[in-house]
C-alpha positions in Angstrom: 80.7 140.7 28.4 81.2 137.2 29.7 83.0 134.2 28.4 80.5 131.5 27.4 80.2 128.2 26.0 78.3 131.1 32.2 76.5 125.2 51.1 75.5 128.5 49.7 79.0 129.6 48.6 78.9 132.5 51.1 77.4 130.4 54.0 80.1 127.8 54.9 78.5 127.2 58.3 75.4 126.0 56.4 77.5 123.8 54.2 79.0 122.2 57.4 75.5 121.5 58.6 74.7 119.8 55.4 77.8 117.7 55.7 76.7 116.5 59.2 73.3 115.2 58.1 72.7 111.6 57.0 72.9 111.7 53.2 69.6 109.9 52.5 67.8 112.1 55.0 69.2 115.2 53.4 68.1 114.3 49.9 64.7 113.3 51.2 64.2 116.6 53.1 65.1 118.6 50.0 62.5 116.7 47.9 59.8 117.1 50.5 60.6 120.8 50.9 60.1 121.3 47.2 57.0 119.1 46.7 55.4 120.6 49.8 55.4 124.1 48.5 51.8 125.5 48.1 50.8 126.8 44.7 53.0 124.3 42.8 50.4 124.0 40.0 50.6 127.7 39.4 54.4 127.9 39.5 56.8 128.4 36.6 57.4 124.6 36.4 61.0 125.0 37.5 62.7 123.5 40.6 62.2 124.9 43.1 59.0 126.6 41.9 58.4 130.3 41.7 55.2 132.1 40.9 55.6 134.1 37.6 54.4 137.7 37.9 54.1 140.4 35.2 54.5 144.0 36.3 54.6 146.8 33.7 55.8 149.7 35.8 58.2 150.4 38.6 55.4 151.7 40.7 53.5 148.5 40.2 56.5 146.4 41.2 57.0 148.5 44.3 53.3 148.0 45.2 53.6 144.3 44.7 56.5 144.1 47.1 54.6 146.1 49.7 51.6 143.7 49.4 54.0 140.8 49.9 55.6 142.5 52.9 58.9 142.1 51.1 61.6 144.5 52.5 65.2 145.4 51.7 67.6 144.4 53.2 66.0 141.0 52.7 64.8 138.5 55.2 61.7 136.6 54.0 61.9 136.5 50.2 58.6 135.6 48.4 58.8 132.8 45.9 58.1 134.9 42.8 59.8 135.3 39.4 59.3 138.5 37.4 58.7 137.8 33.7 60.6 141.0 32.9 61.9 144.2 34.3 59.7 147.4 34.0 60.8 149.6 31.1 60.6 152.7 33.2 63.3 151.6 35.7 65.6 154.0 34.0 63.3 156.9 34.8 63.1 156.6 38.6 65.5 157.7 41.3 68.7 155.7 41.4 68.2 154.4 44.9 64.7 153.3 44.1 65.9 151.6 40.9 68.7 149.7 42.9 66.3 148.5 45.5 63.6 147.3 43.1 66.2 145.6 40.9 67.8 143.7 43.8 64.4 142.7 45.2 63.1 141.5 41.8 66.2 139.4 41.1 66.9 137.9 44.6 64.1 135.2 44.6 65.4 133.8 41.3 69.0 133.7 42.6 68.0 131.9 45.8 65.9 129.4 43.8 68.7 128.6 41.5 71.1 128.2 44.4 68.6 125.8 46.0 68.5 123.8 42.8 72.3 123.5 42.8 72.3 122.7 46.5 70.0 119.7 45.8 72.4 118.5 43.1 75.2 118.9 45.7 73.2 116.7 48.1 72.8 114.1 45.5 76.5 114.1 44.9 77.2 113.7 48.6 74.8 110.8 48.7 76.5 109.1 45.7 79.8 109.3 47.6 78.3 107.6 50.6 77.5 104.0 51.3 73.7 104.1 51.2 73.2 103.4 47.5 74.1 100.5 45.2 77.2 100.9 43.0 75.1 101.3 39.9 72.9 104.0 41.4 76.0 105.9 42.6 77.5 105.7 39.1 74.2 106.9 37.5 74.2 110.0 39.7 77.8 110.8 39.2 77.5 110.3 35.4 74.5 112.5 35.2 76.1 115.3 37.2 79.3 115.0 35.2 77.4 115.4 32.0 75.5 118.4 33.3 78.7 120.1 34.5 81.0 119.1 31.7 83.3 116.9 33.7 85.1 114.0 31.9 86.5 110.9 33.5 85.4 107.6 35.1 82.7 108.0 37.7 84.8 106.7 40.6 88.0 108.4 39.5 89.1 110.7 42.4 89.9 113.4 39.9 86.3 113.2 38.5 84.9 113.5 42.0 87.2 116.3 43.0 86.2 118.4 40.0 82.5 117.7 40.5 82.9 118.9 44.1 84.4 122.1 42.9 81.7 122.7 40.3 78.5 121.6 42.0 78.3 124.5 44.4 76.0 127.5 44.8 77.3 130.9 43.8 77.5 133.7 46.4 74.3 135.6 46.2 75.9 139.0 46.6 78.2 138.3 43.6 75.2 137.4 41.4 73.4 140.6 42.3 76.4 142.8 41.7 77.3 141.3 38.4 73.7 141.5 37.2 73.5 145.2 38.2 76.9 145.9 36.5 76.1 144.0 33.3 72.5 145.0 32.8 72.6 148.7 34.0 70.2 147.7 36.9 67.9 146.0 34.5 67.6 149.0 32.0 69.9 147.8 29.2 68.4 146.9 25.8 69.6 143.3 26.3 67.9 143.0 29.7 64.7 144.6 28.4 64.4 142.8 25.1 66.3 139.5 25.8 66.1 139.1 29.6 70.0 138.9 29.5 71.2 140.2 32.9 74.9 139.1 32.6 76.1 140.1 29.2 76.4 136.5 28.0 77.3 136.0 24.3 76.2 133.5 21.6 77.4 132.9 18.1 73.9 132.1 16.8 71.9 135.0 15.3 68.7 133.0 16.0 69.6 132.8 19.7 70.6 136.4 20.4 70.4 140.1 19.7 73.0 142.0 17.6 74.9 144.6 19.5 74.4 148.1 18.1 78.1 148.8 18.4 79.9 145.7 17.3 83.5 145.8 16.1 84.1 145.3 12.4 84.6 141.6 11.8 83.0 140.6 15.1 80.4 137.9 14.8 79.0 137.5 18.3 75.5 138.2 19.5 74.1 138.9 22.9 72.2 135.9 24.0 68.4 136.2 24.5 66.6 134.2 27.1 62.9 133.3 27.6 62.9 134.7 31.2 65.2 136.4 33.7 65.4 133.2 35.6 66.8 131.4 32.6 69.5 134.1 32.5 70.4 133.5 36.1 70.6 129.8 35.6 72.9 130.1 32.5 75.2 132.6 34.3 75.6 130.3 37.3 76.3 127.4 35.0 78.9 129.5 33.2 80.7 130.3 36.5 80.5 126.6 37.5 81.8 125.1 34.3 83.8 127.4 32.0 87.5 127.0 32.2 87.9 130.8 32.4 86.5 130.6 36.0 88.4 127.7 37.3 90.2 130.0 39.8 86.9 131.3 41.1 85.8 127.7 41.8 89.1 126.9 43.5 88.8 130.0 45.8 85.2 129.1 46.6 86.1 125.5 47.5 88.9 126.7 49.7 86.6 129.0 51.6 84.1 126.2 52.2 86.9 123.8 53.2 88.1 126.4 55.7 84.6 127.1 57.0 84.7 130.8 56.3 82.7 133.1 54.0 84.0 134.4 50.8 84.9 138.1 51.0 84.2 140.5 48.2 87.9 140.4 47.3 87.9 136.6 47.2 84.7 136.1 45.3 85.7 138.5 42.5 89.3 137.5 42.3 88.6 134.7 39.9 86.6 136.8 37.4 89.4 138.7 35.6 88.4 137.0 32.3 84.7 137.8 32.6 85.3 141.1 30.8 87.8 142.4 28.4 88.4 145.2 30.9 90.1 142.6 33.2 91.0 143.9 36.7 89.2 147.2 36.2 86.0 145.2 35.8 86.8 143.1 38.9 87.4 146.2 41.0 84.1 147.7 39.8 82.1 144.5 40.8 84.0 144.3 44.1 83.3 148.0 44.8 79.6 147.5 44.0 79.3 144.6 46.5 80.9 146.8 49.2 79.2 150.1 48.4 75.7 148.5 48.3 76.5 146.5 51.5 75.2 143.4 49.7 76.7 140.8 52.1 74.8 142.4 55.0 71.7 142.9 52.8 71.3 139.2 51.9 72.9 137.6 55.0 69.5 136.4 56.4 67.6 136.1 53.1 65.5 132.9 52.8 63.1 131.9 50.0 59.6 131.6 51.5 56.7 129.6 49.9 53.7 131.7 49.0 50.8 131.0 51.4 47.6 132.9 52.1 47.0 135.8 52.1 50.1 136.5 50.1 49.2 134.1 47.4 45.8 135.8 46.8 47.6 139.1 46.5 49.2 137.9 43.3 45.9 137.3 41.5 46.2 140.6 39.7 49.7 139.9 38.5 
């Protein structure tokens, strides 16, 4: 279970490219990329938009992916968001379950990382010379409030902490932890509460009571409106909670040195994610390696839905 109040981190070369672009141009391109996506009116209303789909069975989910020409390992990733995971995932062959789970989750992970990358671009612009002082302060204050950073907007400590926090999370780490925490989408909390990362809450109205809760324990497992909400909360957790400060330091160091985070590096800061400590870290690290997740998502890019793929979703 996680500690809660829960560019691209594994693509430093891409981050270096972002750094080289004029800041105003970068923010403009990101805005145009989002607004220009087809089917925006039929999206989930989030940013960037994904088309919500409902699939009741694993066979139906597999058929949908085939219609969308969506393969694993991933390359072109359709901009869809499952409303939930099929209840019969537990009944199919393990390798099929893994493949369907990763493919269903990946578009939401890429979309949330894209949202964070836009915030990162806004921060970069605020640190440049293209904006008025008031506009720079507004951006920094807004991001500081969102990421729980205290301090004056032009204080170097405030800026340094924001730069550590406003960064995408390695995709393979998200996939591995979701698989570990949700039993590949089959757990009660994943099925009933769309909770893929074991996040807790202290509010009975906001969560599900664990069937086996220690005497005197008062926590609940948080329930979400959608799997995408769970992904967003998990990323925010890693990017803000004090328990994961070491993870953020290791990520910043990798980006600064222009090198990808290895499975060992990206998991080293997660000892406090579970009461099982280093045993948990080793399991997540082993899952990244055994499922070859770094290779599987190395070329994954979120792709807008255009015809005829968009028409293929009419039944979902």
